[in-house]
C-alpha positions as CSV (number, residue, x, y, z in Angstrom):
1,M,193.3,106.3,-65.5
2,P,194.8,108.6,-68.1
3,G,197.9,109.0,-70.1
4,A,200.2,107.3,-72.6
5,H,201.6,104.6,-70.2
6,E,201.3,101.0,-69.4
7,Q,197.7,100.9,-68.4
8,P,194.7,101.0,-70.8
9,E,192.9,104.3,-71.0
10,P,189.6,104.2,-69.2
11,G,187.2,102.3,-71.3
12,E,190.0,100.3,-73.0
13,T,190.7,96.7,-72.6
14,G,193.9,94.8,-72.0
15,T,195.1,92.1,-74.2
16,R,195.3,89.3,-71.7
17,R,192.9,88.1,-69.0
18,I,195.7,88.3,-66.4
19,D,198.7,90.2,-67.6
20,W,201.5,90.1,-65.0
21,Q,204.5,92.6,-65.2
22,W,207.4,92.0,-62.9
23,R,208.8,95.5,-63.4
24,A,205.4,97.0,-62.4
25,A,205.3,94.7,-59.4
26,A,208.7,95.9,-58.2
27,L,207.7,99.5,-58.7
28,G,204.5,98.9,-56.8
29,A,206.5,97.4,-53.9
30,V,208.7,100.5,-53.8
31,D,205.6,102.8,-53.8
32,A,204.1,100.8,-51.0
33,A,207.3,101.1,-48.8
34,P,206.1,104.1,-46.8
35,A,202.8,102.6,-46.1
36,A,204.5,99.3,-45.0
37,A,206.8,101.2,-42.7
38,V,203.9,103.1,-41.1
39,T,201.9,99.9,-40.7
40,A,204.7,98.1,-39.0
41,A,206.2,100.9,-36.9
42,V,203.4,103.4,-36.2
43,A,199.8,102.1,-36.5
44,V,198.2,99.5,-38.7
45,P,195.1,101.6,-39.6
46,S,197.3,104.5,-40.6
47,G,199.6,102.4,-42.7
48,V,196.7,100.6,-44.5
49,A,195.0,103.9,-45.2
50,L,198.2,105.2,-46.7
51,A,198.3,102.0,-48.9
52,V,194.8,102.8,-50.1
53,G,196.2,106.2,-51.1
54,V,199.1,104.7,-53.0
55,L,196.9,102.3,-55.0
56,P,195.7,104.7,-57.7
57,A,199.3,105.7,-58.7
58,A,200.5,102.1,-58.5
59,I,197.7,100.9,-60.7
60,M,198.2,103.7,-63.2
61,G,201.6,102.2,-64.2
62,L,204.8,104.0,-65.3
63,P,204.5,106.5,-68.1
64,P,207.3,106.3,-70.7
65,T,208.7,109.9,-70.2
66,R,209.6,111.8,-67.1
67,R,207.4,114.7,-68.3
68,A,204.4,112.4,-68.7
69,R,204.9,111.1,-65.2
70,A,203.4,114.2,-63.7
71,A,200.2,112.5,-64.6
72,L,200.8,110.3,-61.5
73,I,200.1,113.4,-59.3
74,L,197.1,114.3,-61.4
75,I,195.6,110.9,-60.9
76,G,196.0,111.4,-57.1
77,I,194.1,114.7,-57.3
78,L,191.4,113.3,-59.6
79,T,190.9,110.5,-57.1
80,G,191.1,112.3,-53.8
81,L,189.2,115.5,-54.4
82,P,186.0,113.9,-55.8
83,M,185.8,111.9,-52.5
84,V,185.9,115.2,-50.6
85,L,183.2,116.6,-52.8
86,G,181.0,113.5,-52.1
87,S,181.5,113.9,-48.4
88,L,180.6,117.6,-48.5
89,V,177.2,116.8,-50.1
90,A,176.6,113.6,-48.2
91,R,174.6,115.3,-45.4
92,T,172.1,116.7,-47.9
93,P,170.7,113.7,-49.8
94,L,168.8,115.6,-52.5
95,L,171.9,117.7,-53.3
96,A,174.1,114.6,-53.3
97,I,171.8,112.9,-55.8
98,V,171.6,115.9,-58.1
99,V,175.4,116.3,-57.9
100,V,176.1,112.7,-58.9
101,F,173.7,112.9,-61.8
102,T,174.9,116.3,-63.0
103,L,178.6,115.4,-62.9
104,A,178.1,112.1,-64.8
105,V,176.2,114.0,-67.6
106,G,178.8,116.8,-67.6
107,A,181.7,114.3,-67.8
108,A,180.1,112.6,-70.8
109,A,179.5,115.9,-72.5
110,L,183.2,116.7,-72.0
111,A,184.2,113.4,-73.4
112,R,182.3,114.2,-76.6
113,T,184.4,117.3,-77.4
114,T,186.7,117.4,-80.4
115,V,189.7,118.6,-78.4
116,A,191.7,115.4,-77.4
117,K,192.9,116.6,-74.0
118,R,189.4,117.6,-73.0
119,R,188.0,114.4,-74.4
120,N,190.5,112.3,-72.4
121,L,189.7,114.3,-69.3
122,G,186.0,113.6,-69.8
123,R,186.7,109.9,-70.0
124,V,188.7,110.0,-66.8
125,L,186.1,112.0,-65.0
126,S,183.4,109.6,-66.2
127,T,185.2,106.4,-65.3
128,L,187.1,107.4,-62.2
129,S,186.3,110.8,-60.6
130,V,182.4,110.5,-60.7
131,P,182.5,107.0,-59.1
132,L,184.8,108.4,-56.4
133,V,182.2,111.1,-55.6
134,G,180.0,108.1,-55.0
135,V,182.6,106.7,-52.6
136,G,182.7,110.0,-50.7
137,L,179.0,109.7,-49.9
138,S,180.0,107.2,-47.2
139,Y,181.9,109.8,-45.3
140,D,179.4,112.2,-43.6
141,D,182.5,113.6,-41.8
142,P,184.4,115.6,-44.5
143,A,187.5,115.6,-42.3
144,T,187.9,111.8,-42.8
145,A,187.5,112.2,-46.6
146,V,190.0,115.1,-46.6
147,G,192.5,112.9,-44.7
148,L,192.1,110.0,-47.1
149,A,192.4,112.4,-50.1
150,A,195.6,113.8,-48.6
151,L,197.0,110.3,-48.4
152,M,196.0,109.7,-52.0
153,I,197.7,112.8,-53.2
154,G,200.7,112.2,-51.0
155,G,201.0,108.7,-52.3
156,S,200.8,109.9,-55.9
157,V,203.5,112.5,-55.2
158,F,205.8,109.8,-53.7
159,A,205.1,107.5,-56.7
160,Y,206.0,110.5,-59.0
161,V,209.3,111.1,-57.2
162,V,210.2,107.4,-57.4
163,S,209.3,107.4,-61.1
164,L,211.8,110.2,-61.9
165,L,214.6,107.9,-60.7
166,L,213.8,105.4,-63.4
167,P,214.9,105.6,-67.0
168,E,212.5,106.6,-69.8
169,H,211.3,103.8,-72.0
170,A,209.4,103.3,-75.3
171,A,205.7,103.8,-75.1
172,V,203.7,100.5,-75.1
173,A,201.6,100.0,-78.2
174,P,198.0,101.3,-77.5
175,V,195.4,98.7,-76.9
176,R,192.0,98.6,-78.5
177,P,190.1,101.9,-77.8
178,G,186.9,101.7,-75.9
179,T,183.5,102.4,-77.2
180,A,182.9,106.2,-77.4
181,I,181.0,107.8,-74.6
182,T,177.7,109.5,-75.8
183,L,175.6,112.0,-74.0
184,G,172.9,109.4,-73.7
185,Y,175.3,107.1,-71.9
186,G,176.2,109.9,-69.5
187,V,172.4,110.4,-68.7
188,R,172.1,106.7,-68.0
189,L,175.3,106.7,-65.9
190,G,174.0,109.6,-63.9
191,A,170.7,107.9,-63.5
192,A,172.4,104.8,-62.2
193,G,174.5,106.7,-59.7
194,A,171.6,108.8,-58.6
195,T,169.3,105.8,-58.2
196,A,171.9,103.9,-56.1
197,A,172.5,107.0,-53.9
198,A,168.8,107.6,-53.5
199,I,168.2,104.0,-52.4
200,G,171.2,104.2,-50.0
201,F,169.8,107.4,-48.4
202,A,166.3,106.0,-48.3
203,L,167.4,102.8,-46.5
204,D,169.8,104.8,-44.3
205,L,172.6,102.4,-45.2
206,D,175.8,102.6,-43.1
207,H,177.9,103.1,-46.3
208,V,175.7,105.0,-48.8
209,G,178.5,105.2,-51.3
210,W,179.2,101.5,-51.6
211,A,176.3,100.7,-53.9
212,C,176.5,104.1,-55.7
213,A,180.3,103.5,-56.4
214,A,179.7,99.9,-57.5
215,A,177.1,101.0,-60.1
216,L,179.3,103.8,-61.4
217,L,182.5,101.8,-61.5
218,V,181.1,98.8,-63.6
219,M,179.0,100.9,-66.0
220,R,180.6,101.1,-69.5
221,P,179.2,102.1,-72.9
222,D,180.3,98.7,-74.3
223,T,177.9,95.9,-73.2
224,D,180.6,93.1,-73.2
225,E,183.0,95.2,-71.2
226,Q,180.2,96.0,-68.6
227,V,179.3,92.4,-68.2
228,T,182.9,91.5,-67.6
229,R,183.2,94.3,-65.0
230,M,179.9,93.3,-63.3
231,A,181.0,89.7,-62.8
232,G,184.5,90.9,-61.8
233,R,183.2,93.4,-59.3
234,I,181.3,90.7,-57.4
235,A,184.1,88.1,-57.7
236,S,186.7,90.7,-56.5
237,M,184.6,91.6,-53.5
238,L,184.2,88.0,-52.5
239,I,187.9,87.2,-52.9
240,G,189.3,90.4,-51.4
241,G,186.8,90.4,-48.6
242,T,187.3,86.8,-47.7
243,A,191.1,87.3,-47.7
244,A,190.8,90.2,-45.4
245,V,188.5,88.3,-43.0
246,L,190.9,85.4,-42.9
247,V,193.9,87.6,-42.2
248,V,192.3,89.8,-39.5
249,G,190.7,86.7,-37.9
250,T,194.1,85.3,-37.0
251,T,195.0,88.5,-35.1
252,P,198.5,88.6,-36.7
253,A,201.5,90.7,-35.7
254,D,201.8,94.1,-37.3
255,W,204.6,92.9,-39.6
256,V,202.2,90.6,-41.3
257,Y,199.9,93.5,-42.1
258,S,202.9,95.4,-43.4
259,A,203.9,92.5,-45.6
260,A,200.3,92.3,-46.8
261,V,200.3,96.0,-47.8
262,V,203.4,95.4,-50.0
263,A,201.9,92.3,-51.5
264,V,198.6,94.0,-52.3
265,V,200.0,97.1,-53.8
266,A,202.7,95.2,-55.8
267,T,200.1,92.7,-57.2
268,A,197.7,95.6,-58.1
269,A,200.5,97.3,-60.0
270,A,201.7,94.0,-61.7
271,T,198.2,93.2,-63.0
272,H,197.0,96.6,-64.0
273,R,196.9,95.8,-67.7
274,S,194.8,92.6,-67.3
275,R,191.6,92.3,-69.1
276,W,189.9,90.9,-66.0
277,Y,188.5,93.5,-63.7
278,M,190.8,92.9,-60.6
279,T,191.3,96.3,-59.1
280,S,188.5,96.1,-56.5
281,T,190.0,92.9,-55.1
282,F,192.9,94.9,-53.7
283,T,190.8,97.9,-52.6
284,T,188.3,95.6,-50.9
285,F,191.0,93.8,-49.0
286,L,192.5,97.1,-47.7
287,V,189.0,98.6,-46.8
288,F,188.0,95.4,-44.9
289,V,191.3,95.5,-42.9
290,L,190.5,99.1,-42.0
291,L,187.0,98.1,-40.9
292,L,187.8,95.0,-39.0
293,Y,191.2,95.6,-37.5
294,S,189.8,97.1,-34.3
295,D,186.7,94.9,-34.2
296,P,187.2,91.5,-35.9
297,E,183.9,90.2,-34.5
298,Q,182.0,92.4,-37.1
299,A,183.5,90.4,-39.9
300,G,180.3,88.6,-40.8
301,Y,178.1,91.7,-40.7
302,R,180.6,93.8,-42.7
303,F,181.1,91.0,-45.3
304,T,177.3,90.7,-45.8
305,E,176.9,94.4,-45.9
306,R,179.5,94.9,-48.6
307,L,178.3,92.0,-50.7
308,S,174.7,93.1,-50.6
309,E,175.5,96.7,-51.5
310,T,177.8,95.6,-54.3
311,V,175.1,93.3,-55.7
312,L,172.7,96.2,-55.5
313,G,175.0,98.6,-57.3
314,V,175.7,95.9,-60.0
315,A,172.0,95.3,-60.5
316,I,171.3,99.0,-60.9
317,A,174.2,99.2,-63.4
318,F,172.7,96.3,-65.3
319,L,169.3,98.1,-65.5
320,F,170.7,101.4,-66.8
321,G,173.7,100.1,-68.7
322,I,172.2,97.0,-70.5
323,A,168.4,96.6,-70.0
324,V,167.4,100.2,-70.8
325,P,169.5,100.4,-74.0
326,A,168.3,96.9,-75.1
327,L,164.7,98.0,-74.5
328,G,165.3,101.1,-76.5
329,R,166.8,99.2,-79.5
330,R,163.9,96.7,-79.3
331,T,161.4,99.6,-79.4
332,Q,163.0,101.2,-82.4
333,S,163.2,97.9,-84.3
334,S,159.5,97.2,-83.7
335,R,158.4,100.6,-85.3
């Protein structure tokens, strides 16, 4: 996610495997307050859905200046609207596949421009917005995606308002910049997303977007970083999914879900600069609660479904992100 703030730019790497920041945790807890209140007093699914909407802003961190904090709203928009786009094309498989590929290539081309703002936007689109188009493919009812997008934008607006109450601070020293995005990488990213989407449509999966999003989210132009994200994605799914199954399985009171919402958002915010890929642990937990709250007996099926589609997406990312470039280098060296 973008901006000169406490989180690495997309494609950058944190300095510690687990970097915990108490100030960020406190801010995340405040950002989660409306979601926690809705969870406890109105309806658990509505509150948890709102927590999903708050996560992008919480994970982004607190920009140093109040002017820069407007980026919190931008991140909500760049997260929510791509999901809506994905849902709009989900009913037309061929169009959806073409859209995913074209957007990935277009984002990579934008990331290659010499204008810094456009280049940064291209990186954000490549690492965040395009994968969220993949997520949107799981919603064949655009109204559902629009509702979730509204929660994401609303959550980001609330986080922005809260951030204005906090004093400005010195910018954190930038971390190591990520490997440059090339047009060739954009083609491979698009091919990975398109392949995952095509398989999802061909197999008529319940959630076409899960494998597609997994492939797009773990792909990176740097091999070492992608390997870390591939392993982290599967581990995060196992941890987040297991935690959700255990919580829902106890059929707890609504206040327990409310406390869990605060804990999840606060922890996601506190660890947003960690080198380990942890974000999907928190999103997986919330998504599983949404899926299982009204039907806990489906826990086994949903867990297996999510795991298998995550592994599928990671495998496709390995093919296009690591195997294909390695084959290309080997072919060139043999000439």
